[in-house]
C-alpha positions as CSV (number, residue, x, y, z in Angstrom):
1,X,150.9,182.4,134.6
2,X,152.3,183.4,137.9
3,X,151.3,183.0,141.0
4,X,152.1,184.5,144.5
5,X,154.7,182.3,146.4
6,X,153.3,181.4,149.2
7,X,156.6,180.2,150.7
8,X,158.0,183.4,151.0
9,X,158.3,184.3,154.9
10,X,155.7,186.7,156.7
11,X,155.8,187.8,160.3
12,X,153.6,186.3,162.8
13,X,151.3,189.4,163.3
14,X,150.9,188.9,159.8
15,X,148.6,185.8,160.3
16,X,145.2,186.5,159.1
17,X,146.4,188.2,155.9
18,X,148.8,184.7,155.4
19,X,145.9,182.7,155.8
20,X,143.4,185.0,153.5
21,X,146.4,185.2,150.7
22,X,146.8,181.1,150.9
23,X,143.2,180.7,150.5
24,X,143.1,183.1,147.3
25,X,146.0,181.4,145.9
26,X,144.2,177.6,146.6
27,X,141.1,179.4,144.9
28,X,143.1,180.4,141.7
29,X,145.0,177.2,141.9
30,X,141.8,175.7,141.2
31,X,140.1,177.7,139.2
32,X,143.5,176.8,136.9
33,X,143.3,173.2,137.4
34,X,139.4,173.4,136.2
35,X,140.1,175.4,132.8
36,X,139.5,173.6,129.5
37,X,143.1,172.6,127.8
38,X,141.9,172.6,124.3
39,X,138.6,173.4,122.4
40,X,137.2,170.2,122.4
41,X,137.1,170.4,126.2
42,X,135.8,174.3,126.3
43,X,131.9,173.6,126.7
44,X,129.3,176.5,125.2
45,X,129.9,179.5,122.9
46,X,129.7,177.1,120.4
47,X,129.7,180.0,117.5
48,X,132.8,181.1,118.8
49,X,134.4,178.3,119.2
50,X,134.0,177.1,115.8
51,X,135.0,180.6,114.2
52,X,138.3,180.2,116.2
53,X,138.5,176.3,115.4
54,X,138.9,177.6,111.4
55,X,140.7,180.5,112.2
56,X,143.5,178.4,114.0
57,X,143.1,175.5,111.8
58,X,143.8,177.6,108.6
59,X,147.4,179.6,110.6
60,X,148.9,176.0,111.3
61,X,147.7,174.8,108.0
62,X,150.2,178.2,106.9
63,X,152.7,177.4,109.3
64,X,151.6,181.2,109.9
65,X,151.1,183.3,113.1
66,X,147.6,183.5,114.3
67,X,145.4,186.5,113.3
68,X,145.0,188.9,116.4
69,X,141.4,188.2,118.4
70,X,139.7,190.3,120.0
71,X,137.3,188.7,122.4
72,X,134.5,190.4,124.2
73,X,131.7,189.8,126.8
74,X,130.8,189.5,130.6
75,X,133.4,188.7,133.3
76,X,133.8,184.9,134.0
77,X,132.5,183.3,130.9
78,X,136.2,182.2,129.2
79,X,138.2,185.1,127.4
80,X,141.3,184.2,129.7
81,X,140.7,180.4,129.1
82,X,140.3,180.9,125.6
83,X,143.6,183.3,125.0
84,X,145.4,179.8,126.8
85,X,143.5,177.3,124.3
86,X,144.8,179.6,121.5
87,X,148.4,179.4,122.5
88,X,148.4,175.6,123.0
89,X,146.3,175.0,119.7
90,X,149.3,177.0,118.0
91,X,151.9,175.3,120.3
92,X,153.2,179.1,121.2
93,X,154.2,180.5,124.7
94,X,151.7,183.1,126.0
95,X,152.8,185.8,128.0
96,X,149.5,187.7,130.2
97,X,148.7,191.4,131.3
98,X,146.2,193.8,131.6
99,X,144.9,197.1,130.0
100,X,145.3,198.9,133.4
101,X,149.1,197.9,134.0
102,X,150.2,199.5,130.4
103,X,150.1,203.3,131.6
104,X,153.0,204.6,129.6
105,X,154.3,203.7,125.7
106,X,157.8,202.7,127.4
107,X,155.9,199.9,129.1
108,X,154.2,198.3,126.2
109,X,157.7,198.5,123.7
110,X,159.0,196.5,126.5
111,X,156.3,193.9,126.5
112,X,156.9,193.8,123.1
113,X,160.4,193.9,122.0
114,X,160.8,190.9,124.3
115,X,158.1,188.4,122.4
116,X,159.3,185.5,120.7
117,X,158.1,184.3,116.9
118,X,154.5,183.1,116.9
119,X,154.0,184.1,120.6
120,X,150.7,184.9,122.1
121,X,150.0,188.2,123.9
122,X,146.9,188.2,125.8
123,X,146.0,191.9,126.8
124,X,142.7,191.8,129.5
125,X,141.0,194.9,130.1
126,X,142.3,195.9,126.4
127,X,140.0,199.4,126.6
128,X,141.6,200.3,129.5
129,X,144.7,200.8,128.0
130,X,146.4,204.5,128.2
131,X,146.3,206.6,124.8
132,X,149.7,206.8,124.1
133,X,150.6,202.9,124.5
134,X,147.0,202.5,122.6
135,X,148.6,204.7,119.8
136,X,151.7,202.5,119.7
137,X,149.7,199.2,119.4
138,X,148.7,200.0,116.0
139,X,151.7,200.0,114.4
140,X,152.5,196.8,116.0
141,X,149.6,195.0,115.2
142,X,149.5,196.4,111.5
143,X,153.5,196.0,111.0
144,X,154.8,194.2,113.4
145,X,157.3,197.4,114.1
146,X,157.4,200.2,116.8
147,X,158.8,203.9,117.0
148,X,160.8,204.0,120.1
149,X,161.1,207.6,120.9
150,X,164.2,208.9,121.8
151,X,165.1,212.3,123.8
152,X,162.5,215.4,124.1
153,X,162.0,218.4,121.9
154,X,162.7,219.3,118.8
155,X,166.0,217.2,119.4
156,X,163.8,214.0,119.6
157,X,164.3,211.2,117.8
158,X,162.1,207.6,116.7
159,X,164.1,204.4,116.9
160,X,162.2,201.6,114.4
161,X,162.2,198.5,116.5
162,X,161.4,195.4,114.2
163,X,158.8,192.8,116.0
164,X,158.7,188.9,115.2
165,X,155.8,188.0,114.1
166,X,152.8,187.4,117.1
167,X,149.1,186.8,118.0
168,X,147.1,189.8,120.2
169,X,144.6,188.4,122.2
170,X,142.7,191.3,123.5
171,X,139.8,191.1,126.1
172,X,136.9,193.4,127.1
173,X,134.0,193.8,129.0
174,X,132.9,197.1,127.1
175,X,134.2,197.0,123.6
176,X,132.4,199.7,122.9
177,X,135.3,201.6,124.4
178,X,137.9,200.3,121.9
179,X,138.0,202.9,119.4
180,X,137.4,201.8,115.9
181,X,141.2,201.9,114.9
182,X,142.1,199.2,117.4
183,X,139.3,196.9,116.7
184,X,139.5,197.0,113.1
185,X,142.9,195.8,113.4
186,X,142.0,192.3,114.8
187,X,141.5,189.8,112.7
188,X,138.9,187.8,114.6
189,X,136.3,189.1,116.7
190,X,134.3,187.0,118.9
191,X,131.5,188.1,121.4
192,X,131.1,185.6,124.5
193,X,127.6,185.0,125.3
194,X,125.9,184.2,128.8
195,X,125.6,180.3,128.9
196,X,122.5,178.4,129.5
197,X,121.6,175.9,132.3
198,X,122.0,173.1,130.1
199,X,125.3,174.4,129.7
200,X,126.4,175.3,132.9
201,X,125.2,171.8,133.8
202,X,127.8,170.0,131.8
203,X,130.3,172.8,132.9
204,X,129.6,171.8,136.4
205,X,129.6,167.6,136.1
206,X,133.1,168.1,134.2
207,X,134.5,170.5,137.1
208,X,133.1,167.8,139.3
209,X,134.9,164.6,137.8
210,X,137.8,166.9,138.0
211,X,137.6,167.7,141.6
212,X,136.3,164.3,142.6
213,X,132.8,165.4,143.9
214,X,129.9,162.6,143.2
215,X,127.6,164.5,142.0
216,X,123.6,164.1,140.8
217,X,122.1,165.3,137.8
218,X,119.5,167.4,139.7
219,X,122.1,168.9,142.3
220,X,124.2,170.3,139.2
221,X,121.0,171.9,137.8
222,X,120.5,173.4,141.1
223,X,123.7,175.2,141.1
224,X,123.7,175.9,137.2
225,X,120.3,177.9,138.1
226,X,121.8,179.8,140.5
227,X,125.0,180.6,138.4
228,X,123.8,183.6,136.8
229,X,124.9,182.3,133.1
230,X,128.7,182.5,134.3
231,X,130.8,179.6,134.2
232,X,133.0,180.9,137.0
233,X,130.5,181.4,139.5
234,X,129.1,178.1,138.7
235,X,132.7,176.5,139.7
236,X,132.8,178.8,143.0
237,X,129.4,177.8,143.9
238,X,130.8,173.7,143.3
239,X,133.6,174.3,145.9
240,X,131.1,175.6,148.1
241,X,128.5,173.0,147.8
242,X,131.5,170.2,147.9
243,X,132.4,172.2,151.3
244,X,128.8,171.9,152.4
245,X,128.8,167.9,151.6
246,X,131.8,167.0,153.2
247,X,131.2,168.6,156.6
248,X,127.1,168.4,156.6
249,X,126.1,165.5,154.2
250,X,128.2,162.3,152.8
251,X,130.0,163.9,150.0
252,X,127.0,163.7,147.5
253,X,125.8,167.0,146.3
254,X,122.0,166.2,145.8
255,X,119.5,168.8,145.0
256,X,118.5,169.2,148.4
257,X,121.7,169.3,149.9
258,X,122.8,172.3,147.0
259,X,119.6,174.1,148.1
260,X,120.9,174.1,151.9
261,X,124.4,175.2,151.2
262,X,123.5,177.5,148.8
263,X,120.9,179.4,151.1
264,X,124.2,179.2,154.0
265,X,125.8,181.2,151.6
266,X,123.3,183.6,150.8
267,X,122.4,182.7,147.0
268,X,118.8,182.4,146.6
269,X,117.3,180.7,143.9
270,X,117.7,182.8,141.0
271,X,120.9,183.7,141.7
272,X,120.8,186.7,143.6
273,X,123.4,187.3,146.6
274,X,123.4,189.2,149.5
275,X,124.5,192.6,147.3
276,X,121.4,192.2,144.9
277,X,118.8,191.6,147.5
278,X,120.5,194.5,149.8
279,X,120.1,196.8,146.7
280,X,116.4,195.5,145.7
281,X,115.2,195.9,149.3
282,X,116.4,199.2,149.5
283,X,115.0,200.9,146.3
284,X,111.9,198.8,147.5
285,X,111.3,199.2,151.0
286,X,113.1,203.1,151.1
287,X,112.3,204.8,148.4
288,X,109.0,202.8,147.3
289,X,110.4,201.1,143.9
290,X,112.3,204.8,143.0
291,X,112.7,206.4,140.9
292,X,116.1,206.9,142.9
293,X,119.9,208.1,141.8
294,X,122.8,206.0,142.0
295,X,124.9,207.2,144.6
296,X,121.8,207.7,146.9
297,X,121.4,204.1,146.6
298,X,125.1,203.3,146.9
299,X,124.7,205.1,150.4
300,X,121.6,203.3,151.7
301,X,123.4,199.8,151.3
302,X,126.8,200.9,152.4
303,X,128.9,200.4,149.2
304,X,130.7,202.1,146.8
305,X,128.5,203.8,143.8
306,X,131.0,202.0,141.0
307,X,130.1,198.5,143.2
308,X,126.7,198.9,143.1
309,X,126.4,199.9,138.7
310,X,129.5,197.5,137.9
311,X,128.8,194.4,140.1
312,X,124.8,194.5,141.1
313,X,123.4,196.2,138.7
314,X,123.9,194.3,135.3
315,X,122.7,191.3,136.8
316,X,119.5,192.5,138.0
317,X,118.6,194.8,134.9
318,X,119.5,191.3,132.8
319,X,116.8,189.4,135.4
320,X,114.4,192.5,135.1
321,X,114.2,193.4,138.5
322,X,115.8,196.7,138.0
323,X,115.5,199.7,135.1
324,X,117.7,202.5,134.5
325,X,116.0,205.7,133.7
326,X,116.8,209.1,133.3
327,X,114.8,210.1,136.8
328,X,117.3,207.0,138.4
329,X,117.3,203.6,139.3
330,X,113.3,201.9,139.2
331,X,112.2,198.5,140.3
332,X,110.2,196.3,138.0
333,X,107.2,194.2,139.2
334,X,109.0,191.0,139.1
335,X,111.3,192.8,141.8
336,X,108.3,193.2,144.3
337,X,107.1,189.5,143.2
338,X,110.5,188.1,144.2
339,X,111.0,190.0,147.5
340,X,107.3,189.0,148.4
341,X,106.3,192.4,148.5
342,X,103.4,194.5,147.8
343,X,104.1,197.8,145.2
344,X,102.4,200.7,146.3
345,X,98.7,201.7,145.0
346,X,97.8,204.2,143.0
347,X,96.7,206.6,146.3
348,X,100.4,206.0,147.4
349,X,101.4,208.8,144.7
350,X,100.8,212.9,145.1
351,X,98.0,214.4,142.8
352,X,99.1,215.0,139.5
353,X,102.3,212.3,140.3
354,X,101.9,209.4,138.1
355,X,102.8,206.3,139.9
356,X,105.3,203.9,139.0
357,X,102.7,201.1,137.8
358,X,100.2,203.5,136.9
359,X,100.7,202.7,133.0
């Protein structure tokens, strides 16, 4: 994995950006160090892990390249980590790219033509790849061949280019956007589920050992309960709790220390952060619980529409705090209870109108 070169010279006027880049680089380096290196270390996703283990062992026994693998699920559940484990288990190098980076068929042809035999190509957000590149990928996955078009118009010719056998690992957060011809070419498809609190506690304990953090069981449970079922968030919160414990306490992460630290970082007992509570607060206090349009709600919280829809909404819907309806976003009774507010009574609706909680 290629990280930015933090040793590159930067002018003194870019001091703030240098600090931010260094901090970001440090966080990514820590995340990379915390990644499991093989399937035995990987916590959770028992069904996917068992199925993938069979696929890889069978391929190694045959002395063949592993089948193409499609991993789907929400961000932060371990798709990138599993792709690296696949390469490690097969003893093969890995090439990492993403769908948005491949906007032309020529971009994909350049990557495919430089692969070595058995190499793993990890294609993140594969559903965002351009259509011409996607169509080229069909033949590459099935026949290990691509046709490179030379010239334009009637004089254009297709030059076949043979490719060495390789394994494509595609990752997507929106499997429904993949066209069936592409999805059907994957030999194995695994869907990543959100983690249970006990699984997250195992992730946190493992990461704490690697980071040299003294962790009590209750402290791990407190962090796990606020991690939204996502290992990436659990590891991020663990690092922030570690910082708080080192500065404000004796370095030991207890339940009390974890709760105090996460309060400082504005992560509440259910895992809602500042943006989540801002969305719920605007929906309840400004719009009486809805329904309200997404664009109006985004303006009310001072965020882009896409940020509210892709960052805040999925978790709020999953937690049963917000519902999407044809008329707009609607708060549920649980949202009112979570923020300690009283829902409007039946008398708040106009004549002939049905209130949100009249049913």
